[in-house]
N, C-alpha and C positions, 0 to 999 in steps of 0.2 A: 388392213395395214396394222391394226393392233395385234392381230395374230402373229404377224411377222416379228413385231417388236417383242411380243411375249415369248416366242420360240427362241429368238436370239438371246434374250435375258435369261431364259431357262438354260440354254446351252452354256452361257457364261458362268452361271451359278454351278452347273454340273461340272464344268471344266475346273473351276476354282476349288470345288469340293474334292475332286480327284487329286489335284495338286496338293491340297492340304493333307489328305490321307496318305499319299505317297511320301510326303515330307515326314509325317509322324512315324510311318513304318520304317523308313530309311534311318531315322535317328534312333529308333528303338533297337534295331539290329546293328547298325554301323555307328560311326562317330567315335568320339573320344570316351563317351560314357555309355556306350551301347552294350548290348548283351554279349557280343563277341569279345569286346575289350574287357568286360567283366571276367570272363573265363580265362583270358590270357593273363590278367593281373592276379587272378586267384592262383594260377600255376606258378607265376613268378614269385608270389608271396610264399608259397610252400618251399620253393627252391632257396629263397633267402633265409627262411627259418632253419632249414637243414644246414646251410652254410654257417649260420650264426651258431648253431649247436656245435659244429665241428671246430669253429674258432674258439668257443668257450672251453672245449675240452683241451685244445692246444694251449690256451692260456693257463689252465689249471696245471697241466703237465710242466710247462715252463716255470710256473711259480714254485712247484715242488722242487724242480731242479735247482732253482735259485736259492731256495731255503737250505738245500744241502751245502751250498757254497757261501752262505752268509755267516752270521754270528757264530752259530755252533757248526763248525765245519765237520762234515761227515768224511772221515778219512778213507773209508772203504769206497765211497763214490768218487772221491778225488783220485784214488789209486786206479779205479776202473777207467776213468777218463784218461789218465796218464798212460795206461797200458794201451788203450785203443788208439790214442793219438801217435804215440811213439813206437808201437808194436814191440813192447818190451815184456820181459818176464823176470821172475826171481831165479836165484841159483838153484839148479836141480830141477827146474820146471821145464817141461817139454811144451813147445809151442808148435801147433800144427796150423799151417796157413793153407786154406782150401780156396782155390780159385773157382769161382762159379761162373758159368757162361750163361 
């Protein structure tokens, strides 16, 4: 009888150990903080850094354009904007409009 009790308790112990090992392995690879999520978040971080760099470049470009139109107005830049917006030119100037497809 004691052999039966020992074998049942050994089986329970073995079963519980297998469950614990499976739980640890599953959480190592899966889950919110697992190995797979780590690589996904690493790729996502790289994409955000690239996007952040693009946005910083755009901010610098817009800051320079804003400086041209603020306290010291750059008349050449203002003339360029005016010509682009209204498609105008000076007297004697030839304007070529090229339609691109």
